[in-house]
C-alpha positions as CSV (number, residue, x, y, z in Angstrom):
1,M,0.0,-0.1,0.0
2,W,1.2,3.4,-0.6
3,A,0.1,6.6,0.6
4,P,1.7,10.3,1.4
5,Q,2.3,9.5,4.9
6,Y,4.1,6.2,3.9
7,P,6.4,6.9,0.9
8,E,8.3,3.7,1.7
9,W,5.0,1.8,1.3
10,L,3.4,-0.6,3.6
11,G,3.8,-4.6,2.6
12,M,2.3,-7.6,3.9
13,K,3.1,-11.1,2.6
14,I,1.0,-14.0,3.1
15,W,3.1,-17.1,3.2
16,I,2.0,-20.7,3.4
17,N,2.4,-20.6,7.2
18,N,2.6,-17.1,8.4
19,I,2.0,-13.5,7.6
20,T,5.1,-11.1,7.5
21,G,5.6,-7.4,6.6
22,D,4.1,-4.3,8.1
23,V,1.2,-6.3,9.7
24,N,1.3,-4.4,13.0
25,T,1.1,-0.9,11.2
26,I,-1.6,-2.0,8.9
27,N,-3.4,-3.2,12.0
28,A,-3.2,0.0,13.4
29,L,-4.6,1.7,10.6
30,N,-7.5,-0.7,10.0
31,H,-8.4,-0.2,13.7
32,Y,-9.2,3.4,12.7
33,I,-11.7,2.7,10.2
34,G,-13.3,-0.3,12.3
35,M,-11.7,-3.3,10.3
36,K,-10.6,-6.5,12.3
37,H,-6.9,-7.1,13.3
38,I,-5.3,-9.2,10.6
39,R,-3.9,-12.3,12.5
40,V,-2.8,-15.9,11.3
41,E,-5.6,-17.7,13.0
42,M,-8.0,-15.9,10.6
43,F,-6.5,-18.1,7.7
44,P,-8.0,-21.8,8.2
45,E,-5.3,-22.7,5.6
46,F,-2.4,-22.1,8.2
47,I,-4.5,-24.1,10.8
48,L,-4.7,-27.1,8.5
49,N,-1.1,-27.6,8.5
50,R,1.1,-25.6,6.4
51,R,3.3,-27.5,4.0
52,F,1.3,-30.6,3.7
53,M,-1.5,-29.1,1.7
54,L,1.4,-27.9,-0.7
55,Y,3.2,-31.4,-0.8
56,G,-0.1,-33.1,-1.0
57,Y,-1.0,-31.0,-4.0
58,L,2.4,-31.8,-5.7
59,A,1.9,-35.4,-5.0
60,L,-1.6,-35.4,-6.6
61,L,-0.1,-33.8,-9.7
62,F,2.7,-36.5,-9.8
63,S,0.4,-39.2,-9.2
64,A,-2.3,-38.0,-12.0
65,G,0.4,-37.4,-14.3
66,I,2.1,-41.0,-14.0
67,G,-1.4,-42.5,-14.0
68,A,-2.4,-40.8,-17.1
69,L,0.8,-41.8,-18.8
70,V,0.4,-45.4,-17.9
71,D,-3.1,-45.2,-19.0
72,F,-2.3,-43.9,-22.4
73,Y,0.6,-46.6,-22.7
74,L,-1.9,-49.4,-21.9
75,W,-4.3,-48.1,-24.5
76,G,-1.8,-47.9,-27.0
77,Y,-0.4,-51.1,-26.5
78,D,-3.8,-52.7,-26.7
79,Y,-4.7,-50.5,-29.8
80,G,-1.4,-51.3,-31.5
81,H,-1.1,-55.2,-30.9
82,N,-4.8,-56.6,-30.9
83,L,-5.0,-56.5,-34.5
84,D,-7.6,-58.1,-36.6
85,P,-6.1,-61.2,-38.2
86,T,-8.4,-61.0,-41.3
87,A,-7.1,-57.2,-42.2
88,A,-6.4,-56.4,-45.8
89,I,-2.6,-56.0,-44.9
90,S,-0.9,-57.9,-42.4
91,V,2.8,-58.0,-41.7
92,P,3.8,-60.7,-39.7
93,G,5.4,-59.9,-36.2
94,M,4.5,-55.9,-36.7
95,S,2.9,-53.9,-34.1
96,Y,1.4,-50.6,-34.6
97,Q,1.7,-49.1,-31.0
98,P,1.7,-45.3,-31.1
99,P,4.7,-43.8,-29.3
100,L,3.9,-42.5,-25.9
101,I,5.9,-39.4,-26.4
102,G,8.1,-38.8,-29.1
103,T,8.2,-40.1,-32.8
104,K,7.9,-43.8,-34.2
105,Q,8.0,-45.0,-37.7
106,L,5.2,-47.4,-38.2
107,L,5.8,-48.7,-41.9
108,N,5.7,-45.5,-44.2
109,F,4.2,-43.3,-41.5
110,T,6.1,-41.2,-38.9
111,A,3.7,-41.2,-35.5
112,F,4.2,-38.3,-33.2
113,S,2.7,-38.0,-29.8
114,G,3.2,-35.4,-27.4
115,P,1.4,-33.0,-25.0
116,D,-1.0,-30.5,-26.3
117,I,-2.3,-27.4,-24.3
118,G,-3.8,-29.4,-21.5
119,G,-0.5,-31.2,-21.1
120,W,1.6,-28.3,-21.1
121,T,-0.9,-26.7,-18.5
122,F,-0.6,-29.9,-16.3
123,V,3.4,-29.9,-16.6
124,T,3.5,-25.9,-16.0
125,S,1.2,-26.5,-13.0
126,A,3.6,-29.2,-11.6
127,A,6.9,-27.1,-12.4
128,L,5.4,-24.1,-10.7
129,T,4.5,-26.2,-7.7
130,I,8.0,-27.5,-7.4
131,V,9.4,-24.1,-7.7
132,I,7.2,-22.9,-4.8
133,V,8.1,-25.9,-2.7
134,F,11.7,-25.2,-3.1
135,Y,11.1,-21.5,-2.4
136,E,9.2,-22.2,0.9
137,F,11.8,-24.7,2.0
138,F,14.8,-22.3,1.3
139,S,12.9,-19.2,2.4
140,N,12.1,-20.8,5.9
141,R,15.4,-22.2,6.3
142,K,17.0,-18.6,6.1
143,A,14.3,-17.2,8.3
144,V,15.1,-19.5,11.3
145,P,17.6,-17.9,13.6
146,S,21.0,-19.8,14.2
């Protein structure tokens, strides 16, 4: 927050397990207009245990990602190996399983499989969550007095 009385600004950071910054000054100003004091207890996310929710979300992302890859692989395997024996073209010993990720030559076709917008959104969400986990871990290590 900026105001003529506070040219250096007033800031408040809401972390995964705490509130830091100019909380006391903001609370004093808020008191004059009838607002409640900002306290850690106001945030149920803090009470539920700080990091376990973040770690749980990351575990959920990884589990869902691995589950999706396994499901796609099994589907592709079944699709490419269970061929109709009476098909017009039959190459003995040849399977037509599409690649899980990447490219693969299937006779005269080059098949490509890769993530589209949904997959990249999923990967980006996981990457950002990993960055947040590391940031939280290392920022709190620095904040702990030696």
